[in-house]
N, CA, C and O atoms as a GROMACS GRO file, in nm:
protein
  328
    1MET      N    1   0.668  -1.558   1.125
    1MET     CA    2   0.710  -1.517   0.993
    1MET      C    3   0.842  -1.443   1.008
    1MET      O    4   0.855  -1.328   0.966
    2SER      N    5   0.937  -1.508   1.068
    2SER     CA    6   1.065  -1.445   1.094
    2SER      C    7   1.148  -1.432   0.967
    2SER      O    8   1.239  -1.349   0.959
    3LYS      N    9   1.118  -1.515   0.868
    3LYS     CA   10   1.192  -1.506   0.744
    3LYS      C   11   1.107  -1.435   0.639
    3LYS      O   12   0.986  -1.425   0.653
    4GLN      N   13   1.173  -1.386   0.535
    4GLN     CA   14   1.102  -1.319   0.426
    4GLN      C   15   1.025  -1.423   0.345
    4GLN      O   16   1.080  -1.526   0.307
    5VAL      N   17   0.899  -1.396   0.319
    5VAL     CA   18   0.816  -1.488   0.242
    5VAL      C   19   0.812  -1.442   0.097
    5VAL      O   20   0.786  -1.325   0.070
    6SER      N   21   0.838  -1.533   0.006
    6SER     CA   22   0.825  -1.504  -0.137
    6SER      C   23   0.681  -1.533  -0.176
    6SER      O   24   0.647  -1.646  -0.212
    7TRP      N   25   0.598  -1.431  -0.169
    7TRP     CA   26   0.456  -1.450  -0.194
    7TRP      C   27   0.426  -1.475  -0.340
    7TRP      O   28   0.475  -1.403  -0.428
    8ASN      N   29   0.347  -1.577  -0.367
    8ASN     CA   30   0.286  -1.595  -0.497
    8ASN      C   31   0.141  -1.633  -0.469
    8ASN      O   32   0.104  -1.658  -0.354
    9LEU      N   33   0.059  -1.636  -0.571
    9LEU     CA   34  -0.084  -1.656  -0.548
    9LEU      C   35  -0.117  -1.786  -0.474
    9LEU      O   36  -0.197  -1.783  -0.381
   10PRO      N   37  -0.058  -1.900  -0.512
   10PRO     CA   38  -0.091  -2.023  -0.437
   10PRO      C   39  -0.052  -2.018  -0.290
   10PRO      O   40  -0.125  -2.066  -0.204
   11ILE      N   41   0.064  -1.959  -0.260
   11ILE     CA   42   0.106  -1.948  -0.120
   11ILE      C   43   0.011  -1.856  -0.044
   11ILE      O   44  -0.030  -1.887   0.068
   12LEU      N   45  -0.023  -1.745  -0.105
   12LEU     CA   46  -0.115  -1.650  -0.042
   12LEU      C   47  -0.251  -1.715  -0.014
   12LEU      O   48  -0.303  -1.703   0.096
   13GLU      N   49  -0.307  -1.783  -0.112
   13GLU     CA   50  -0.437  -1.847  -0.095
   13GLU      C   51  -0.432  -1.958   0.009
   13GLU      O   52  -0.525  -1.974   0.088
   14GLU      N   53  -0.324  -2.033   0.011
   14GLU     CA   54  -0.308  -2.140   0.111
   14GLU      C   55  -0.300  -2.079   0.251
   14GLU      O   56  -0.361  -2.131   0.345
   15PHE      N   57  -0.226  -1.971   0.266
   15PHE     CA   58  -0.215  -1.906   0.396
   15PHE      C   59  -0.352  -1.853   0.441
   15PHE      O   60  -0.389  -1.868   0.557
   16ILE      N   61  -0.425  -1.791   0.351
   16ILE     CA   62  -0.557  -1.739   0.386
   16ILE      C   63  -0.648  -1.853   0.429
   16ILE      O   64  -0.725  -1.839   0.524
   17ARG      N   65  -0.641  -1.965   0.360
   17ARG     CA   66  -0.726  -2.081   0.393
   17ARG      C   67  -0.685  -2.145   0.526
   17ARG      O   68  -0.768  -2.164   0.614
   18ILE      N   69  -0.558  -2.177   0.538
   18ILE     CA   70  -0.508  -2.245   0.658
   18ILE      C   71  -0.510  -2.154   0.780
   18ILE      O   72  -0.538  -2.198   0.892
   19GLY      N   73  -0.480  -2.025   0.758
   19GLY     CA   74  -0.469  -1.932   0.870
   19GLY      C   75  -0.601  -1.881   0.924
   19GLY      O   76  -0.604  -1.812   1.026
   20CYS      N   77  -0.711  -1.915   0.857
   20CYS     CA   78  -0.844  -1.869   0.901
   20CYS      C   79  -0.845  -1.718   0.924
   20CYS      O   80  -0.885  -1.670   1.030
   21LEU      N   81  -0.801  -1.645   0.824
   21LEU     CA   82  -0.791  -1.500   0.837
   21LEU      C   83  -0.928  -1.435   0.833
   21LEU      O   84  -1.019  -1.480   0.763
   22ASN      N   85  -0.942  -1.328   0.911
   22ASN     CA   86  -1.066  -1.252   0.903
   22ASN      C   87  -1.057  -1.155   0.785
   22ASN      O   88  -0.954  -1.148   0.718
   23GLU      N   89  -1.164  -1.083   0.760
   23GLU     CA   90  -1.171  -0.997   0.641
   23GLU      C   91  -1.063  -0.889   0.641
   23GLU      O   92  -1.002  -0.863   0.537
   24ILE      N   93  -1.039  -0.828   0.754
   24ILE     CA   94  -0.937  -0.723   0.762
   24ILE      C   95  -0.799  -0.781   0.739
   24ILE      O   96  -0.720  -0.724   0.663
   25GLU      N   97  -0.768  -0.894   0.802
   25GLU     CA   98  -0.638  -0.958   0.784
   25GLU      C   99  -0.617  -0.994   0.638
   25GLU      O  100  -0.507  -0.978   0.584
   26GLU      N  101  -0.721  -1.045   0.573
   26GLU     CA  102  -0.708  -1.083   0.433
   26GLU      C  103  -0.679  -0.962   0.344
   26GLU      O  104  -0.594  -0.968   0.256
   27LYS      N  105  -0.749  -0.853   0.368
   27LYS     CA  106  -0.725  -0.731   0.290
   27LYS      C  107  -0.581  -0.684   0.308
   27LYS      O  108  -0.514  -0.647   0.211
   28ILE      N  109  -0.534  -0.686   0.431
   28ILE     CA  110  -0.399  -0.638   0.460
   28ILE      C  111  -0.294  -0.730   0.398
   28ILE      O  112  -0.199  -0.682   0.337
   29ILE      N  113  -0.309  -0.861   0.412
   29ILE     CA  114  -0.208  -0.953   0.359
   29ILE      C  115  -0.203  -0.949   0.207
   29ILE      O  116  -0.096  -0.963   0.148
   30ARG      N  117  -0.318  -0.931   0.144
   30ARG     CA  118  -0.319  -0.922  -0.003
   30ARG      C  119  -0.243  -0.798  -0.050
   30ARG      O  120  -0.166  -0.805  -0.146
   31LYS      N  121  -0.263  -0.686   0.016
   31LYS     CA  122  -0.192  -0.564  -0.022
   31LYS      C  123  -0.043  -0.576   0.011
   31LYS      O  124   0.042  -0.532  -0.066
   32HIS      N  125  -0.013  -0.637   0.125
   32HIS     CA  126   0.127  -0.658   0.164
   32HIS      C  127   0.199  -0.746   0.062
   32HIS      O  128   0.313  -0.719   0.025
   33ALA      N  129   0.131  -0.850   0.018
   33ALA     CA  130   0.190  -0.942  -0.080
   33ALA      C  131   0.213  -0.873  -0.214
   33ALA      O  132   0.302  -0.912  -0.290
   34LEU      N  133   0.133  -0.772  -0.243
   34LEU     CA  134   0.152  -0.695  -0.367
   34LEU      C  135   0.264  -0.593  -0.356
   34LEU      O  136   0.299  -0.526  -0.453
   35GLY      N  137   0.322  -0.581  -0.236
   35GLY     CA  138   0.435  -0.491  -0.218
   35GLY      C  139   0.400  -0.355  -0.161
   35GLY      O  140   0.484  -0.266  -0.156
   36TYR      N  141   0.275  -0.338  -0.116
   36TYR     CA  142   0.237  -0.211  -0.055
   36TYR      C  143   0.315  -0.190   0.074
   36TYR      O  144   0.342  -0.286   0.147
   37SER      N  145   0.352  -0.066   0.101
   37SER     CA  146   0.417  -0.032   0.229
   37SER      C  147   0.309  -0.023   0.337
   37SER      O  148   0.189  -0.022   0.307
   38ILE      N  149   0.352  -0.015   0.461
   38ILE     CA  150   0.258   0.001   0.573
   38ILE      C  151   0.173   0.125   0.551
   38ILE      O  152   0.051   0.121   0.568
   39ASP      N  153   0.237   0.235   0.513
   39ASP     CA  154   0.164   0.359   0.492
   39ASP      C  155   0.064   0.347   0.376
   39ASP      O  156  -0.048   0.396   0.385
   40GLN      N  157   0.104   0.282   0.268
   40GLN     CA  158   0.013   0.263   0.155
   40GLN      C  159  -0.107   0.177   0.192
   40GLN      O  160  -0.220   0.206   0.151
   41ILE      N  161  -0.083   0.072   0.271
   41ILE     CA  162  -0.194  -0.012   0.317
   41ILE      C  163  -0.288   0.070   0.404
   41ILE      O  164  -0.410   0.065   0.386
   42ALA      N  165  -0.232   0.145   0.497
   42ALA     CA  166  -0.314   0.226   0.588
   42ALA      C  167  -0.399   0.326   0.511
   42ALA      O  168  -0.518   0.340   0.539
   43ILE      N  169  -0.340   0.394   0.416
   43ILE     CA  170  -0.414   0.494   0.338
   43ILE      C  171  -0.522   0.427   0.254
   43ILE      O  172  -0.636   0.475   0.250
   44SER      N  173  -0.487   0.318   0.186
   44SER     CA  174  -0.583   0.255   0.096
   44SER      C  175  -0.702   0.193   0.169
   44SER      O  176  -0.811   0.184   0.113
   45LEU      N  177  -0.682   0.151   0.293
   45LEU     CA  178  -0.790   0.089   0.370
   45LEU      C  179  -0.850   0.184   0.474
   45LEU      O  180  -0.943   0.147   0.546
   46ASP      N  181  -0.798   0.306   0.480
   46ASP     CA  182  -0.844   0.407   0.576
   46ASP      C  183  -0.828   0.359   0.720
   46ASP      O  184  -0.918   0.376   0.803
   47TYR      N  185  -0.712   0.299   0.749
   47TYR     CA  186  -0.675   0.257   0.884
   47TYR      C  187  -0.556   0.340   0.928
   47TYR      O  188  -0.486   0.399   0.845
   48SER      N  189  -0.534   0.344   1.058
   48SER     CA  190  -0.413   0.410   1.106
   48SER      C  191  -0.293   0.318   1.083
   48SER      O  192  -0.308   0.197   1.064
   49ARG      N  193  -0.176   0.378   1.084
   49ARG     CA  194  -0.052   0.300   1.068
   49ARG      C  195  -0.040   0.196   1.180
   49ARG      O  196   0.002   0.083   1.157
   50SER      N  197  -0.077   0.237   1.301
   50SER     CA  198  -0.065   0.144   1.415
   50SER      C  199  -0.163   0.027   1.402
   50SER      O  200  -0.132  -0.084   1.445
   51THR      N  201  -0.280   0.050   1.344
   51THR     CA  202  -0.375  -0.059   1.321
   51THR      C  203  -0.318  -0.159   1.222
   51THR      O  204  -0.329  -0.280   1.243
   52VAL      N  205  -0.258  -0.110   1.115
   52VAL     CA  206  -0.197  -0.199   1.016
   52VAL      C  207  -0.083  -0.277   1.081
   52VAL      O  208  -0.072  -0.398   1.059
   53ASN      N  209   0.000  -0.211   1.159
   53ASN     CA  210   0.110  -0.280   1.226
   53ASN      C  211   0.058  -0.387   1.322
   53ASN      O  212   0.116  -0.495   1.333
   54TYR      N  213  -0.051  -0.357   1.391
   54TYR     CA  214  -0.112  -0.455   1.481
   54TYR      C  215  -0.153  -0.580   1.404
   54TYR      O  216  -0.123  -0.692   1.444
   55TYR      N  217  -0.222  -0.559   1.293
   55TYR     CA  218  -0.269  -0.674   1.214
   55TYR      C  219  -0.153  -0.750   1.150
   55TYR      O  220  -0.159  -0.872   1.137
   56ILE      N  221  -0.049  -0.680   1.110
   56ILE     CA  222   0.068  -0.749   1.054
   56ILE      C  223   0.134  -0.836   1.162
   56ILE      O  224   0.180  -0.946   1.133
   57SER      N  225   0.138  -0.787   1.284
   57SER     CA  226   0.192  -0.869   1.394
   57SER      C  227   0.108  -0.995   1.413
   57SER      O  228   0.163  -1.103   1.432
   58ARG      N  229  -0.024  -0.981   1.407
   58ARG     CA  230  -0.112  -1.098   1.418
   58ARG      C  231  -0.092  -1.193   1.302
   58ARG      O  232  -0.091  -1.315   1.319
   59LEU      N  233  -0.075  -1.136   1.182
   59LEU     CA  234  -0.054  -1.219   1.063
   59LEU      C  235   0.076  -1.299   1.073
   59LEU      O  236   0.082  -1.414   1.029
   60LYS      N  237   0.177  -1.239   1.129
   60LYS     CA  238   0.305  -1.310   1.146
   60LYS      C  239   0.286  -1.431   1.238
   60LYS      O  240   0.339  -1.539   1.210
   61LEU      N  241   0.212  -1.413   1.345
   61LEU     CA  242   0.186  -1.526   1.436
   61LEU      C  243   0.103  -1.634   1.367
   61LEU      O  244   0.131  -1.753   1.382
   62LYS      N  245   0.002  -1.592   1.292
   62LYS     CA  246  -0.081  -1.688   1.220
   62LYS      C  247  -0.001  -1.761   1.113
   62LYS      O  248  -0.021  -1.880   1.091
   63TYR      N  249   0.090  -1.690   1.046
   63TYR     CA  250   0.172  -1.754   0.944
   63TYR      C  251   0.261  -1.860   1.008
   63TYR      O  252   0.274  -1.970   0.954
   64ASP      N  253   0.321  -1.828   1.121
   64ASP     CA  254   0.406  -1.925   1.191
   64ASP      C  255   0.326  -2.050   1.227
   64ASP      O  256   0.377  -2.162   1.217
   65GLU      N  257   0.201  -2.032   1.270
   65GLU     CA  258   0.114  -2.147   1.301
   65GLU      C  259   0.080  -2.224   1.174
   65GLU      O  260   0.083  -2.347   1.174
   66ALA      N  261   0.047  -2.152   1.068
   66ALA     CA  262   0.006  -2.218   0.942
   66ALA      C  263   0.119  -2.301   0.882
   66ALA      O  264   0.094  -2.402   0.818
   67GLU      N  265   0.242  -2.258   0.904
   67GLU     CA  266   0.357  -2.333   0.852
   67GLU      C  267   0.360  -2.476   0.904
   67GLU      O  268   0.408  -2.567   0.836
   68LYS      N  269   0.309  -2.497   1.023
   68LYS     CA  270   0.310  -2.630   1.084
   68LYS      C  271   0.217  -2.728   1.012
   68LYS      O  272   0.236  -2.850   1.020
   69TYR      N  273   0.117  -2.674   0.943
   69TYR     CA  274   0.013  -2.758   0.884
   69TYR      C  275   0.010  -2.756   0.732
   69TYR      O  276  -0.083  -2.808   0.670
   70SER      N  277   0.111  -2.695   0.672
   70SER     CA  278   0.108  -2.679   0.527
   70SER      C  279   0.249  -2.685   0.471
   70SER      O  280   0.348  -2.676   0.544
   71LYS      N  281   0.256  -2.699   0.340
   71LYS     CA  282   0.385  -2.698   0.273
   71LYS      C  283   0.429  -2.557   0.237
   71LYS      O  284   0.528  -2.541   0.165
   72ILE      N  285   0.360  -2.454   0.285
   72ILE     CA  286   0.399  -2.317   0.253
   72ILE      C  287   0.537  -2.286   0.308
   72ILE      O  288   0.610  -2.205   0.252
   73ALA      N  289   0.574  -2.352   0.418
   73ALA     CA  290   0.705  -2.328   0.476
   73ALA      C  291   0.817  -2.378   0.387
   73ALA      O  292   0.927  -2.323   0.387
   74ASP      N  293   0.789  -2.482   0.311
   74ASP     CA  294   0.891  -2.542   0.226
   74ASP      C  295   0.901  -2.473   0.090
   74ASP      O  296   0.991  -2.502   0.012
   75GLY      N  297   0.809  -2.381   0.064
   75GLY     CA  298   0.806  -2.318  -0.068
   75GLY      C  299   0.764  -2.416  -0.176
   75GLY      O  300   0.789  -2.392  -0.294
   76VAL      N  301   0.700  -2.524  -0.137
   76VAL     CA  302   0.661  -2.629  -0.231
   76VAL      C  303   0.544  -2.584  -0.317
   76VAL      O  304   0.531  -2.625  -0.432
   77ILE      N  305   0.458  -2.499  -0.259
   77ILE     CA  306   0.342  -2.451  -0.332
   77ILE      C  307   0.389  -2.343  -0.427
   77ILE      O  308   0.428  -2.234  -0.384
   78VAL      N  309   0.386  -2.372  -0.554
   78VAL     CA  310   0.433  -2.276  -0.654
   78VAL      C  311   0.324  -2.250  -0.756
   78VAL      O  312   0.228  -2.326  -0.769
   79GLY      N  313   0.341  -2.143  -0.826
   79GLY     CA  314   0.243  -2.109  -0.929
   79GLY      C  315   0.271  -1.970  -0.980
   79GLY      O  316   0.382  -1.918  -0.967
   80SER      N  317   0.170  -1.910  -1.038
   80SER     CA  318   0.188  -1.778  -1.095
   80SER      C  319   0.210  -1.674  -0.985
   80SER      O  320   0.155  -1.686  -0.876
   81ALA      N  321   0.288  -1.576  -1.017
   81ALA     CA  322   0.312  -1.469  -0.921
   81ALA      C  323   0.188  -1.386  -0.907
   81ALA      O  324   0.100  -1.385  -0.994
   82ILE      N  325   0.180  -1.317  -0.797
   82ILE     CA  326   0.064  -1.232  -0.770
   82ILE      C  327   0.066  -1.115  -0.867
   82ILE      O  328  -0.023  -1.030  -0.863
   0.00000   0.00000   0.00000
């Protein structure tokens, strides 16, 4: 996920489906897509900042993998904003 992702609901749902995210990853990516900062995510989920950063690093790797199998990389999946 080296580039900035323009999150909308269809892209988010496709990534969650294709990326096989676990429950924690899904909670974090949903808050991230809503524009929460690392600190806001950590506070709202009662995780440390380093835990959130760890999961965001994992999510970036999973997103890069998911791009290979979906049109999310092309921005083709469009719909209502989150």
